[in-house]
CHARMM internal coordinates of N, CA and C (Angstrom, degrees):
IC EDIT
DIST 1 N 1 CA 1.4487
DIST 1 CA 1 C 1.5303
ANGL 1 N 1 CA 1 C 108.68
DIST 1 C 2 N 1.3104
ANGL 1 CA 1 C 2 N 116.52
DIHE 1 N 1 CA 1 C 2 N 136.20
DIST 2 N 2 CA 1.4634
ANGL 1 C 2 N 2 CA 121.66
DIHE 1 CA 1 C 2 N 2 CA 176.85
DIST 2 CA 2 C 1.5240
ANGL 2 N 2 CA 2 C 109.06
DIHE 1 C 2 N 2 CA 2 C -118.71
DIST 2 C 3 N 1.3089
ANGL 2 CA 2 C 3 N 115.39
DIHE 2 N 2 CA 2 C 3 N 146.15
DIST 3 N 3 CA 1.4613
ANGL 2 C 3 N 3 CA 122.18
DIHE 2 CA 2 C 3 N 3 CA 177.21
DIST 3 CA 3 C 1.5119
ANGL 3 N 3 CA 3 C 107.16
DIHE 2 C 3 N 3 CA 3 C -123.22
DIST 3 C 4 N 1.3436
ANGL 3 CA 3 C 4 N 115.60
DIHE 3 N 3 CA 3 C 4 N 114.83
DIST 4 N 4 CA 1.4613
ANGL 3 C 4 N 4 CA 121.94
DIHE 3 CA 3 C 4 N 4 CA 179.28
DIST 4 CA 4 C 1.5215
ANGL 4 N 4 CA 4 C 109.51
DIHE 3 C 4 N 4 CA 4 C -99.33
DIST 4 C 5 N 1.3244
ANGL 4 CA 4 C 5 N 115.89
DIHE 4 N 4 CA 4 C 5 N 133.96
DIST 5 N 5 CA 1.4629
ANGL 4 C 5 N 5 CA 121.80
DIHE 4 CA 4 C 5 N 5 CA 175.63
DIST 5 CA 5 C 1.5255
ANGL 5 N 5 CA 5 C 107.64
DIHE 4 C 5 N 5 CA 5 C -104.17
DIST 5 C 6 N 1.3436
ANGL 5 CA 5 C 6 N 115.77
DIHE 5 N 5 CA 5 C 6 N 121.93
DIST 6 N 6 CA 1.4551
ANGL 5 C 6 N 6 CA 123.66
DIHE 5 CA 5 C 6 N 6 CA -175.08
DIST 6 CA 6 C 1.5277
ANGL 6 N 6 CA 6 C 108.38
DIHE 5 C 6 N 6 CA 6 C -127.90
DIST 6 C 7 N 1.3402
ANGL 6 CA 6 C 7 N 117.04
DIHE 6 N 6 CA 6 C 7 N 140.75
DIST 7 N 7 CA 1.4695
ANGL 6 C 7 N 7 CA 119.83
DIHE 6 CA 6 C 7 N 7 CA 176.27
DIST 7 CA 7 C 1.5300
ANGL 7 N 7 CA 7 C 108.96
DIHE 6 C 7 N 7 CA 7 C -70.47
DIST 7 C 8 N 1.3057
ANGL 7 CA 7 C 8 N 115.61
DIHE 7 N 7 CA 7 C 8 N 130.30
DIST 8 N 8 CA 1.4567
ANGL 7 C 8 N 8 CA 120.79
DIHE 7 CA 7 C 8 N 8 CA -178.77
DIST 8 CA 8 C 1.5230
ANGL 8 N 8 CA 8 C 113.12
DIHE 7 C 8 N 8 CA 8 C -69.95
DIST 8 C 9 N 1.3216
ANGL 8 CA 8 C 9 N 118.21
DIHE 8 N 8 CA 8 C 9 N -18.10
DIST 9 N 9 CA 1.4629
ANGL 8 C 9 N 9 CA 120.74
DIHE 8 CA 8 C 9 N 9 CA -177.65
DIST 9 CA 9 C 1.5196
ANGL 9 N 9 CA 9 C 113.33
DIHE 8 C 9 N 9 CA 9 C -100.45
DIST 9 C 10 N 1.3091
ANGL 9 CA 9 C 10 N 118.87
DIHE 9 N 9 CA 9 C 10 N -44.98
DIST 10 N 10 CA 1.4702
ANGL 9 C 10 N 10 CA 120.63
DIHE 9 CA 9 C 10 N 10 CA -175.78
DIST 10 CA 10 C 1.5321
ANGL 10 N 10 CA 10 C 112.86
DIHE 9 C 10 N 10 CA 10 C -110.42
DIST 10 C 11 N 1.3198
ANGL 10 CA 10 C 11 N 116.68
DIHE 10 N 10 CA 10 C 11 N -0.96
DIST 11 N 11 CA 1.4723
ANGL 10 C 11 N 11 CA 122.89
DIHE 10 CA 10 C 11 N 11 CA 179.22
DIST 11 CA 11 C 1.5238
ANGL 11 N 11 CA 11 C 113.93
DIHE 10 C 11 N 11 CA 11 C 62.50
DIST 11 C 12 N 1.3158
ANGL 11 CA 11 C 12 N 117.89
DIHE 11 N 11 CA 11 C 12 N 21.36
DIST 12 N 12 CA 1.4666
ANGL 11 C 12 N 12 CA 120.81
DIHE 11 CA 11 C 12 N 12 CA 176.48
DIST 12 CA 12 C 1.5260
ANGL 12 N 12 CA 12 C 109.06
DIHE 11 C 12 N 12 CA 12 C -68.42
DIST 12 C 13 N 1.3291
ANGL 12 CA 12 C 13 N 116.09
DIHE 12 N 12 CA 12 C 13 N 138.46
DIST 13 N 13 CA 1.4565
ANGL 12 C 13 N 13 CA 121.50
DIHE 12 CA 12 C 13 N 13 CA 175.06
DIST 13 CA 13 C 1.5203
ANGL 13 N 13 CA 13 C 107.63
DIHE 12 C 13 N 13 CA 13 C -77.72
DIST 13 C 14 N 1.3305
ANGL 13 CA 13 C 14 N 116.94
DIHE 13 N 13 CA 13 C 14 N 122.94
DIST 14 N 14 CA 1.4631
ANGL 13 C 14 N 14 CA 121.25
DIHE 13 CA 13 C 14 N 14 CA -175.03
DIST 14 CA 14 C 1.5222
ANGL 14 N 14 CA 14 C 113.48
DIHE 13 C 14 N 14 CA 14 C -104.86
DIST 14 C 15 N 1.3087
ANGL 14 CA 14 C 15 N 117.09
DIHE 14 N 14 CA 14 C 15 N -22.44
DIST 15 N 15 CA 1.4540
ANGL 14 C 15 N 15 CA 118.86
DIHE 14 CA 14 C 15 N 15 CA 179.25
DIST 15 CA 15 C 1.5091
ANGL 15 N 15 CA 15 C 112.01
DIHE 14 C 15 N 15 CA 15 C 164.48
DIST 15 C 16 N 1.3236
ANGL 15 CA 15 C 16 N 114.82
DIHE 15 N 15 CA 15 C 16 N 170.84
DIST 16 N 16 CA 1.4604
ANGL 15 C 16 N 16 CA 121.38
DIHE 15 CA 15 C 16 N 16 CA -177.82
DIST 16 CA 16 C 1.5209
ANGL 16 N 16 CA 16 C 109.24
DIHE 15 C 16 N 16 CA 16 C -142.09
DIST 16 C 17 N 1.3138
ANGL 16 CA 16 C 17 N 115.15
DIHE 16 N 16 CA 16 C 17 N 137.67
DIST 17 N 17 CA 1.4589
ANGL 16 C 17 N 17 CA 122.20
DIHE 16 CA 16 C 17 N 17 CA 172.36
DIST 17 CA 17 C 1.5225
ANGL 17 N 17 CA 17 C 107.02
DIHE 16 C 17 N 17 CA 17 C -114.17
DIST 17 C 18 N 1.3125
ANGL 17 CA 17 C 18 N 116.11
DIHE 17 N 17 CA 17 C 18 N 136.50
DIST 18 N 18 CA 1.4575
ANGL 17 C 18 N 18 CA 120.22
DIHE 17 CA 17 C 18 N 18 CA 177.39
DIST 18 CA 18 C 1.5096
ANGL 18 N 18 CA 18 C 109.01
DIHE 17 C 18 N 18 CA 18 C -128.56
DIST 18 C 19 N 1.3027
ANGL 18 CA 18 C 19 N 115.15
DIHE 18 N 18 CA 18 C 19 N 137.38
DIST 19 N 19 CA 1.4556
ANGL 18 C 19 N 19 CA 119.95
DIHE 18 CA 18 C 19 N 19 CA 178.26
DIST 19 CA 19 C 1.5080
ANGL 19 N 19 CA 19 C 110.69
DIHE 18 C 19 N 19 CA 19 C 156.62
DIST 19 C 20 N 1.3103
ANGL 19 CA 19 C 20 N 115.31
DIHE 19 N 19 CA 19 C 20 N 147.97
DIST 20 N 20 CA 1.4618
ANGL 19 C 20 N 20 CA 120.24
DIHE 19 CA 19 C 20 N 20 CA -178.70
DIST 20 CA 20 C 1.5209
ANGL 20 N 20 CA 20 C 112.47
DIHE 19 C 20 N 20 CA 20 C -91.29
DIST 20 C 21 N 1.3137
ANGL 20 CA 20 C 21 N 118.53
DIHE 20 N 20 CA 20 C 21 N -14.78
DIST 21 N 21 CA 1.4464
ANGL 20 C 21 N 21 CA 121.39
DIHE 20 CA 20 C 21 N 21 CA -174.80
DIST 21 CA 21 C 1.5212
ANGL 21 N 21 CA 21 C 114.73
DIHE 20 C 21 N 21 CA 21 C -91.29
DIST 21 C 22 N 1.3205
ANGL 21 CA 21 C 22 N 118.33
DIHE 21 N 21 CA 21 C 22 N 3.13
DIST 22 N 22 CA 1.4637
ANGL 21 C 22 N 22 CA 120.63
DIHE 21 CA 21 C 22 N 22 CA -176.79
DIST 22 CA 22 C 1.5258
ANGL 22 N 22 CA 22 C 110.47
DIHE 21 C 22 N 22 CA 22 C -77.76
DIST 22 C 23 N 1.3108
ANGL 22 CA 22 C 23 N 115.81
DIHE 22 N 22 CA 22 C 23 N 132.56
DIST 23 N 23 CA 1.4688
ANGL 22 C 23 N 23 CA 120.86
DIHE 22 CA 22 C 23 N 23 CA 178.99
DIST 23 CA 23 C 1.5254
ANGL 23 N 23 CA 23 C 109.79
DIHE 22 C 23 N 23 CA 23 C -110.39
DIST 23 C 24 N 1.3263
ANGL 23 CA 23 C 24 N 116.02
DIHE 23 N 23 CA 23 C 24 N 165.79
DIST 24 N 24 CA 1.4644
ANGL 23 C 24 N 24 CA 120.81
DIHE 23 CA 23 C 24 N 24 CA 175.67
DIST 24 CA 24 C 1.5230
ANGL 24 N 24 CA 24 C 110.88
DIHE 23 C 24 N 24 CA 24 C -57.53
DIST 24 C 25 N 1.3208
ANGL 24 CA 24 C 25 N 117.26
DIHE 24 N 24 CA 24 C 25 N -35.43
DIST 25 N 25 CA 1.4612
ANGL 24 C 25 N 25 CA 121.56
DIHE 24 CA 24 C 25 N 25 CA 179.11
DIST 25 CA 25 C 1.5288
ANGL 25 N 25 CA 25 C 110.28
DIHE 24 C 25 N 25 CA 25 C -67.95
DIST 25 C 26 N 1.3263
ANGL 25 CA 25 C 26 N 117.78
DIHE 25 N 25 CA 25 C 26 N -40.52
DIST 26 N 26 CA 1.4662
ANGL 25 C 26 N 26 CA 121.40
DIHE 25 CA 25 C 26 N 26 CA 178.51
DIST 26 CA 26 C 1.5237
ANGL 26 N 26 CA 26 C 111.03
DIHE 25 C 26 N 26 CA 26 C -59.89
DIST 26 C 27 N 1.3325
ANGL 26 CA 26 C 27 N 115.81
DIHE 26 N 26 CA 26 C 27 N -37.94
DIST 27 N 27 CA 1.4652
ANGL 26 C 27 N 27 CA 121.37
DIHE 26 CA 26 C 27 N 27 CA -175.16
DIST 27 CA 27 C 1.5220
ANGL 27 N 27 CA 27 C 113.21
DIHE 26 C 27 N 27 CA 27 C -92.05
DIST 27 C 28 N 1.3246
ANGL 27 CA 27 C 28 N 117.34
DIHE 27 N 27 CA 27 C 28 N -7.03
DIST 28 N 28 CA 1.4628
ANGL 27 C 28 N 28 CA 120.97
DIHE 27 CA 27 C 28 N 28 CA -179.80
DIST 28 CA 28 C 1.5154
ANGL 28 N 28 CA 28 C 113.79
DIHE 27 C 28 N 28 CA 28 C 83.40
DIST 28 C 29 N 1.3334
ANGL 28 CA 28 C 29 N 117.13
DIHE 28 N 28 CA 28 C 29 N 5.57
DIST 29 N 29 CA 1.4624
ANGL 28 C 29 N 29 CA 120.29
DIHE 28 CA 28 C 29 N 29 CA -179.12
DIST 29 CA 29 C 1.5229
ANGL 29 N 29 CA 29 C 112.25
DIHE 28 C 29 N 29 CA 29 C -66.78
DIST 29 C 30 N 1.3176
ANGL 29 CA 29 C 30 N 117.54
DIHE 29 N 29 CA 29 C 30 N -24.03
DIST 30 N 30 CA 1.4627
ANGL 29 C 30 N 30 CA 121.13
DIHE 29 CA 29 C 30 N 30 CA 179.84
DIST 30 CA 30 C 1.5296
ANGL 30 N 30 CA 30 C 112.09
DIHE 29 C 30 N 30 CA 30 C -67.08
DIST 30 C 31 N 1.3292
ANGL 30 CA 30 C 31 N 117.00
DIHE 30 N 30 CA 30 C 31 N -14.36
DIST 31 N 31 CA 1.4711
ANGL 30 C 31 N 31 CA 121.76
DIHE 30 CA 30 C 31 N 31 CA 179.62
DIST 31 CA 31 C 1.5300
ANGL 31 N 31 CA 31 C 112.17
DIHE 30 C 31 N 31 CA 31 C -85.28
DIST 31 C 32 N 1.3259
ANGL 31 CA 31 C 32 N 117.18
DIHE 31 N 31 CA 31 C 32 N -8.56
DIST 32 N 32 CA 1.4619
ANGL 31 C 32 N 32 CA 121.70
DIHE 31 CA 31 C 32 N 32 CA -177.14
DIST 32 CA 32 C 1.5218
ANGL 32 N 32 CA 32 C 111.28
DIHE 31 C 32 N 32 CA 32 C -88.04
DIST 32 C 33 N 1.3220
ANGL 32 CA 32 C 33 N 115.89
DIHE 32 N 32 CA 32 C 33 N 147.01
DIST 33 N 33 CA 1.4624
ANGL 32 C 33 N 33 CA 120.33
DIHE 32 CA 32 C 33 N 33 CA 173.16
DIST 33 CA 33 C 1.5319
ANGL 33 N 33 CA 33 C 107.97
DIHE 32 C 33 N 33 CA 33 C -75.09
DIST 33 C 34 N 1.3195
ANGL 33 CA 33 C 34 N 118.25
DIHE 33 N 33 CA 33 C 34 N 163.08
DIST 34 N 34 CA 1.4704
ANGL 33 C 34 N 34 CA 119.78
DIHE 33 CA 33 C 34 N 34 CA 177.20
DIST 34 CA 34 C 1.5328
ANGL 34 N 34 CA 34 C 112.75
DIHE 33 C 34 N 34 CA 34 C -56.09
DIST 34 C 35 N 1.3182
ANGL 34 CA 34 C 35 N 117.52
DIHE 34 N 34 CA 34 C 35 N -37.27
DIST 35 N 35 CA 1.4676
ANGL 34 C 35 N 35 CA 121.13
DIHE 34 CA 34 C 35 N 35 CA 178.81
DIST 35 CA 35 C 1.5290
ANGL 35 N 35 CA 35 C 111.47
DIHE 34 C 35 N 35 CA 35 C -66.81
DIST 35 C 36 N 1.3348
ANGL 35 CA 35 C 36 N 116.16
DIHE 35 N 35 CA 35 C 36 N -41.88
DIST 36 N 36 CA 1.4644
ANGL 35 C 36 N 36 CA 120.51
DIHE 35 CA 35 C 36 N 36 CA 177.93
DIST 36 CA 36 C 1.5260
ANGL 36 N 36 CA 36 C 110.74
DIHE 35 C 36 N 36 CA 36 C -64.70
DIST 36 C 37 N 1.3186
ANGL 36 CA 36 C 37 N 116.78
DIHE 36 N 36 CA 36 C 37 N -42.21
DIST 37 N 37 CA 1.4641
ANGL 36 C 37 N 37 CA 120.67
DIHE 36 CA 36 C 37 N 37 CA 178.49
DIST 37 CA 37 C 1.5250
ANGL 37 N 37 CA 37 C 110.62
DIHE 36 C 37 N 37 CA 37 C -59.16
DIST 37 C 38 N 1.3263
ANGL 37 CA 37 C 38 N 116.29
DIHE 37 N 37 CA 37 C 38 N -44.29
DIST 38 N 38 CA 1.4646
ANGL 37 C 38 N 38 CA 120.87
DIHE 37 CA 37 C 38 N 38 CA -179.24
DIST 38 CA 38 C 1.5231
ANGL 38 N 38 CA 38 C 111.19
DIHE 37 C 38 N 38 CA 38 C -63.46
DIST 38 C 39 N 1.3231
ANGL 38 CA 38 C 39 N 116.88
DIHE 38 N 38 CA 38 C 39 N -36.17
DIST 39 N 39 CA 1.4625
ANGL 38 C 39 N 39 CA 122.18
DIHE 38 CA 38 C 39 N 39 CA -178.54
DIST 39 CA 39 C 1.5303
ANGL 39 N 39 CA 39 C 112.13
DIHE 38 C 39 N 39 CA 39 C -77.90
DIST 39 C 40 N 1.3010
ANGL 39 CA 39 C 40 N 118.19
DIHE 39 N 39 CA 39 C 40 N -34.60
DIST 40 N 40 CA 1.4635
ANGL 39 C 40 N 40 CA 122.75
DIHE 39 CA 39 C 40 N 40 CA -170.60
DIST 40 CA 40 C 1.5226
ANGL 40 N 40 CA 40 C 113.23
DIHE 39 C 40 N 40 CA 40 C -97.11
DIST 40 C 41 N 1.3298
ANGL 40 CA 40 C 41 N 118.45
DIHE 40 N 40 CA 40 C 41 N -36.85
DIST 41 N 41 CA 1.4658
ANGL 40 C 41 N 41 CA 122.13
DIHE 40 CA 40 C 41 N 41 CA -170.70
DIST 41 CA 41 C 1.5231
ANGL 41 N 41 CA 41 C 110.47
DIHE 40 C 41 N 41 CA 41 C -112.93
DIST 41 C 42 N 1.3332
ANGL 41 CA 41 C 42 N 116.15
DIHE 41 N 41 CA 41 C 42 N 126.30
DIST 42 N 42 CA 1.4588
ANGL 41 C 42 N 42 CA 121.78
DIHE 41 CA 41 C 42 N 42 CA 175.54
DIST 42 CA 42 C 1.5264
ANGL 42 N 42 CA 42 C 108.95
DIHE 41 C 42 N 42 CA 42 C -134.19
DIST 42 C 43 N 1.3143
ANGL 42 CA 42 C 43 N 115.94
DIHE 42 N 42 CA 42 C 43 N 167.47
DIST 43 N 43 CA 1.4661
ANGL 42 C 43 N 43 CA 121.36
DIHE 42 CA 42 C 43 N 43 CA 176.63
DIST 43 CA 43 C 1.5186
ANGL 43 N 43 CA 43 C 108.96
DIHE 42 C 43 N 43 CA 43 C -121.38
DIST 43 C 44 N 1.3457
ANGL 43 CA 43 C 44 N 116.04
DIHE 43 N 43 CA 43 C 44 N 145.37
DIST 44 N 44 CA 1.4584
ANGL 43 C 44 N 44 CA 119.34
DIHE 43 CA 43 C 44 N 44 CA 177.17
DIST 44 CA 44 C 1.5287
ANGL 44 N 44 CA 44 C 109.56
DIHE 43 C 44 N 44 CA 44 C -95.46
DIST 44 C 45 N 1.3238
ANGL 44 CA 44 C 45 N 116.97
DIHE 44 N 44 CA 44 C 45 N -178.97
DIST 45 N 45 CA 1.4599
ANGL 44 C 45 N 45 CA 122.48
DIHE 44 CA 44 C 45 N 45 CA -176.18
DIST 45 CA 45 C 1.5295
ANGL 45 N 45 CA 45 C 112.51
DIHE 44 C 45 N 45 CA 45 C -64.18
DIST 45 C 46 N 1.3338
ANGL 45 CA 45 C 46 N 117.29
DIHE 45 N 45 CA 45 C 46 N -23.31
DIST 46 N 46 CA 1.4630
ANGL 45 C 46 N 46 CA 121.47
DIHE 45 CA 45 C 46 N 46 CA -179.79
DIST 46 CA 46 C 1.5238
ANGL 46 N 46 CA 46 C 112.91
DIHE 45 C 46 N 46 CA 46 C -88.30
DIST 46 C 47 N 1.3237
ANGL 46 CA 46 C 47 N 117.15
DIHE 46 N 46 CA 46 C 47 N 1.29
DIST 47 N 47 CA 1.4506
ANGL 46 C 47 N 47 CA 120.84
DIHE 46 CA 46 C 47 N 47 CA -179.45
DIST 47 CA 47 C 1.5158
ANGL 47 N 47 CA 47 C 114.14
DIHE 46 C 47 N 47 CA 47 C 86.15
DIST 47 C 48 N 1.3289
ANGL 47 CA 47 C 48 N 116.91
DIHE 47 N 47 CA 47 C 48 N 5.09
DIST 48 N 48 CA 1.4652
ANGL 47 C 48 N 48 CA 120.37
DIHE 47 CA 47 C 48 N 48 CA 177.12
DIST 48 CA 48 C 1.5186
ANGL 48 N 48 CA 48 C 109.54
DIHE 47 C 48 N 48 CA 48 C -80.43
DIST 48 C 49 N 1.3072
ANGL 48 CA 48 C 49 N 115.64
DIHE 48 N 48 CA 48 C 49 N 150.01
DIST 49 N 49 CA 1.4638
ANGL 48 C 49 N 49 CA 121.79
DIHE 48 CA 48 C 49 N 49 CA -179.14
DIST 49 CA 49 C 1.5177
ANGL 49 N 49 CA 49 C 109.22
DIHE 48 C 49 N 49 CA 49 C -96.36
DIST 49 C 50 N 1.3268
ANGL 49 CA 49 C 50 N 115.73
DIHE 49 N 49 CA 49 C 50 N 137.42
DIST 50 N 50 CA 1.4582
ANGL 49 C 50 N 50 CA 122.10
DIHE 49 CA 49 C 50 N 50 CA 177.02
DIST 50 CA 50 C 1.5257
ANGL 50 N 50 CA 50 C 107.55
DIHE 49 C 50 N 50 CA 50 C -117.73
DIST 50 C 51 N 1.3352
ANGL 50 CA 50 C 51 N 116.07
DIHE 50 N 50 CA 50 C 51 N 124.97
DIST 51 N 51 CA 1.4616
ANGL 50 C 51 N 51 CA 122.15
DIHE 50 CA 50 C 51 N 51 CA -179.09
DIST 51 CA 51 C 1.5253
ANGL 51 N 51 CA 51 C 107.55
DIHE 50 C 51 N 51 CA 51 C -111.34
DIST 51 C 52 N 1.3191
ANGL 51 CA 51 C 52 N 115.74
DIHE 51 N 51 CA 51 C 52 N 120.51
DIST 52 N 52 CA 1.4605
ANGL 51 C 52 N 52 CA 121.31
DIHE 51 CA 51 C 52 N 52 CA -178.45
DIST 52 CA 52 C 1.5285
ANGL 52 N 52 CA 52 C 109.57
DIHE 51 C 52 N 52 CA 52 C -94.01
DIST 52 C 53 N 1.3277
ANGL 52 CA 52 C 53 N 115.51
DIHE 52 N 52 CA 52 C 53 N 112.15
DIST 53 N 53 CA 1.4676
ANGL 52 C 53 N 53 CA 122.93
DIHE 52 CA 52 C 53 N 53 CA -179.71
DIST 53 CA 53 C 1.5242
ANGL 53 N 53 CA 53 C 108.08
DIHE 52 C 53 N 53 CA 53 C -123.57
DIST 53 C 54 N 1.3182
ANGL 53 CA 53 C 54 N 117.97
DIHE 53 N 53 CA 53 C 54 N -172.18
DIST 54 N 54 CA 1.4691
ANGL 53 C 54 N 54 CA 122.13
DIHE 53 CA 53 C 54 N 54 CA -179.88
DIST 54 CA 54 C 1.5267
ANGL 54 N 54 CA 54 C 108.64
DIHE 53 C 54 N 54 CA 54 C -116.16
DIST 54 C 55 N 1.3435
ANGL 54 CA 54 C 55 N 116.49
DIHE 54 N 54 CA 54 C 55 N 125.48
DIST 55 N 55 CA 1.4662
ANGL 54 C 55 N 55 CA 120.26
DIHE 54 CA 54 C 55 N 55 CA 178.68
DIST 55 CA 55 C 1.5329
ANGL 55 N 55 CA 55 C 110.17
DIHE 54 C 55 N 55 CA 55 C -73.78
DIST 55 C 56 N 1.3199
ANGL 55 CA 55 C 56 N 116.13
DIHE 55 N 55 CA 55 C 56 N 166.85
DIST 56 N 56 CA 1.4600
ANGL 55 C 56 N 56 CA 121.17
DIHE 55 CA 55 C 56 N 56 CA -177.32
DIST 56 CA 56 C 1.5245
ANGL 56 N 56 CA 56 C 112.22
DIHE 55 C 56 N 56 CA 56 C -61.64
DIST 56 C 57 N 1.3287
ANGL 56 CA 56 C 57 N 117.47
DIHE 56 N 56 CA 56 C 57 N -39.79
DIST 57 N 57 CA 1.4719
ANGL 56 C 57 N 57 CA 120.54
DIHE 56 CA 56 C 57 N 57 CA -178.83
DIST 57 CA 57 C 1.5184
ANGL 57 N 57 CA 57 C 111.08
DIHE 56 C 57 N 57 CA 57 C -64.37
DIST 57 C 58 N 1.3286
ANGL 57 CA 57 C 58 N 116.15
DIHE 57 N 57 CA 57 C 58 N -46.08
DIST 58 N 58 CA 1.4674
ANGL 57 C 58 N 58 CA 119.45
DIHE 57 CA 57 C 58 N 58 CA 179.50
DIST 58 CA 58 C 1.5234
ANGL 58 N 58 CA 58 C 110.73
DIHE 57 C 58 N 58 CA 58 C -67.36
DIST 58 C 59 N 1.3413
ANGL 58 CA 58 C 59 N 117.66
DIHE 58 N 58 CA 58 C 59 N -37.07
DIST 59 N 59 CA 1.4595
ANGL 58 C 59 N 59 CA 120.29
DIHE 58 CA 58 C 59 N 59 CA 178.43
DIST 59 CA 59 C 1.5235
ANGL 59 N 59 CA 59 C 110.65
DIHE 58 C 59 N 59 CA 59 C -62.69
DIST 59 C 60 N 1.3239
ANGL 59 CA 59 C 60 N 116.42
DIHE 59 N 59 CA 59 C 60 N -40.25
DIST 60 N 60 CA 1.4654
ANGL 59 C 60 N 60 CA 120.04
DIHE 59 CA 59 C 60 N 60 CA 178.35
DIST 60 CA 60 C 1.5294
ANGL 60 N 60 CA 60 C 110.36
DIHE 59 C 60 N 60 CA 60 C -63.91
DIST 60 C 61 N 1.3253
ANGL 60 CA 60 C 61 N 116.65
DIHE 60 N 60 CA 60 C 61 N -42.58
DIST 61 N 61 CA 1.4719
ANGL 60 C 61 N 61 CA 119.55
DIHE 60 CA 60 C 61 N 61 CA 177.66
DIST 61 CA 61 C 1.5203
ANGL 61 N 61 CA 61 C 111.08
DIHE 60 C 61 N 61 CA 61 C -63.00
DIST 61 C 62 N 1.3326
ANGL 61 CA 61 C 62 N 117.12
DIHE 61 N 61 CA 61 C 62 N -40.75
DIST 62 N 62 CA 1.4598
ANGL 61 C 62 N 62 CA 120.72
DIHE 61 CA 61 C 62 N 62 CA 179.10
DIST 62 CA 62 C 1.5274
ANGL 62 N 62 CA 62 C 111.75
DIHE 61 C 62 N 62 CA 62 C -67.02
DIST 62 C 63 N 1.3359
ANGL 62 CA 62 C 63 N 116.66
DIHE 62 N 62 CA 62 C 63 N -37.37
DIST 63 N 63 CA 1.4606
ANGL 62 C 63 N 63 CA 120.02
DIHE 62 CA 62 C 63 N 63 CA 177.98
DIST 63 CA 63 C 1.5233
ANGL 63 N 63 CA 63 C 110.78
DIHE 62 C 63 N 63 CA 63 C -63.13
DIST 63 C 64 N 1.3344
ANGL 63 CA 63 C 64 N 116.86
DIHE 63 N 63 CA 63 C 64 N -38.96
DIST 64 N 64 CA 1.4561
ANGL 63 C 64 N 64 CA 121.79
DIHE 63 CA 63 C 64 N 64 CA -178.32
DIST 64 CA 64 C 1.5244
ANGL 64 N 64 CA 64 C 113.02
DIHE 63 C 64 N 64 CA 64 C -82.59
DIST 64 C 65 N 1.3386
ANGL 64 CA 64 C 65 N 117.11
DIHE 64 N 64 CA 64 C 65 N -22.85
DIST 65 N 65 CA 1.4651
ANGL 64 C 65 N 65 CA 121.96
DIHE 64 CA 64 C 65 N 65 CA -177.43
DIST 65 CA 65 C 1.5281
ANGL 65 N 65 CA 65 C 109.14
DIHE 64 C 65 N 65 CA 65 C -141.62
DIST 65 C 66 N 1.3260
ANGL 65 CA 65 C 66 N 118.04
DIHE 65 N 65 CA 65 C 66 N 78.31
DIST 66 N 66 CA 1.4666
ANGL 65 C 66 N 66 CA 120.70
DIHE 65 CA 65 C 66 N 66 CA -175.12
DIST 66 CA 66 C 1.5248
ANGL 66 N 66 CA 66 C 114.28
DIHE 65 C 66 N 66 CA 66 C -57.65
DIST 66 C 67 N 1.3197
ANGL 66 CA 66 C 67 N 117.69
DIHE 66 N 66 CA 66 C 67 N -26.44
DIST 67 N 67 CA 1.4640
ANGL 66 C 67 N 67 CA 120.25
DIHE 66 CA 66 C 67 N 67 CA 179.87
DIST 67 CA 67 C 1.5322
ANGL 67 N 67 CA 67 C 112.56
DIHE 66 C 67 N 67 CA 67 C -64.98
DIST 67 C 68 N 1.3330
ANGL 67 CA 67 C 68 N 117.58
DIHE 67 N 67 CA 67 C 68 N -18.74
DIST 68 N 68 CA 1.4621
ANGL 67 C 68 N 68 CA 120.72
DIHE 67 CA 67 C 68 N 68 CA 178.18
DIST 68 CA 68 C 1.5241
ANGL 68 N 68 CA 68 C 112.00
DIHE 67 C 68 N 68 CA 68 C -65.89
DIST 68 C 69 N 1.3230
ANGL 68 CA 68 C 69 N 117.63
DIHE 68 N 68 CA 68 C 69 N -18.89
DIST 69 N 69 CA 1.4615
ANGL 68 C 69 N 69 CA 120.09
DIHE 68 CA 68 C 69 N 69 CA -179.47
DIST 69 CA 69 C 1.5282
ANGL 69 N 69 CA 69 C 111.41
DIHE 68 C 69 N 69 CA 69 C -65.65
DIST 69 C 70 N 1.3235
ANGL 69 CA 69 C 70 N 117.23
DIHE 69 N 69 CA 69 C 70 N -12.69
DIST 70 N 70 CA 1.4583
ANGL 69 C 70 N 70 CA 121.40
DIHE 69 CA 69 C 70 N 70 CA 177.99
DIST 70 CA 70 C 1.5196
ANGL 70 N 70 CA 70 C 112.14
DIHE 69 C 70 N 70 CA 70 C -77.84
DIST 70 C 71 N 1.3234
ANGL 70 CA 70 C 71 N 117.27
DIHE 70 N 70 CA 70 C 71 N -15.80
DIST 71 N 71 CA 1.4626
ANGL 70 C 71 N 71 CA 121.84
DIHE 70 CA 70 C 71 N 71 CA -178.56
DIST 71 CA 71 C 1.5258
ANGL 71 N 71 CA 71 C 110.03
DIHE 70 C 71 N 71 CA 71 C -93.58
DIST 71 C 72 N 1.3454
ANGL 71 CA 71 C 72 N 117.07
DIHE 71 N 71 CA 71 C 72 N 141.52
DIST 72 N 72 CA 1.4671
ANGL 71 C 72 N 72 CA 118.56
DIHE 71 CA 71 C 72 N 72 CA -178.89
DIST 72 CA 72 C 1.5198
ANGL 72 N 72 CA 72 C 114.07
DIHE 71 C 72 N 72 CA 72 C -72.38
DIST 72 C 73 N 1.3500
ANGL 72 CA 72 C 73 N 118.12
DIHE 72 N 72 CA 72 C 73 N -23.65
DIST 73 N 73 CA 1.4650
ANGL 72 C 73 N 73 CA 121.21
DIHE 72 CA 72 C 73 N 73 CA -177.97
DIST 73 CA 73 C 1.5189
ANGL 73 N 73 CA 73 C 110.40
DIHE 72 C 73 N 73 CA 73 C -136.17
DIST 73 C 74 N 1.3248
ANGL 73 CA 73 C 74 N 115.34
DIHE 73 N 73 CA 73 C 74 N 146.02
DIST 74 N 74 CA 1.4558
ANGL 73 C 74 N 74 CA 122.60
DIHE 73 CA 73 C 74 N 74 CA 172.40
DIST 74 CA 74 C 1.5086
ANGL 74 N 74 CA 74 C 106.85
DIHE 73 C 74 N 74 CA 74 C -124.76
DIST 74 C 75 N 1.2867
ANGL 74 CA 74 C 75 N 117.17
DIHE 74 N 74 CA 74 C 75 N 141.98
DIST 75 N 75 CA 1.4614
ANGL 74 C 75 N 75 CA 120.25
DIHE 74 CA 74 C 75 N 75 CA 178.34
DIST 75 CA 75 C 1.5095
ANGL 75 N 75 CA 75 C 108.18
DIHE 74 C 75 N 75 CA 75 C -122.74
DIST 75 C 76 N 1.3190
ANGL 75 CA 75 C 76 N 116.35
DIHE 75 N 75 CA 75 C 76 N 132.11
DIST 76 N 76 CA 1.4537
ANGL 75 C 76 N 76 CA 121.09
DIHE 75 CA 75 C 76 N 76 CA 179.26
DIST 76 CA 76 C 1.4940
ANGL 76 N 76 CA 76 C 110.43
DIHE 75 C 76 N 76 CA 76 C -135.50
END
COOR INIT
IC SEED 1 N 1 CA 1 C
IC BUILD
């Protein structure tokens, strides 16, 4: 099983975890509400997990311009 971390705004690939022994508790997913899980975590056709997070560049833009959070994508 692979877990890909992708920026939710610019789609930048941020990293990958691979391993069969990883649990929701190991990854902190158990701390998410069902709604947050649905929004943040998806699976692709190969059974890999994709986690949508915010990269540092997009976070900096959001910190400086909070209204940008209304847009589904940011490009930098």
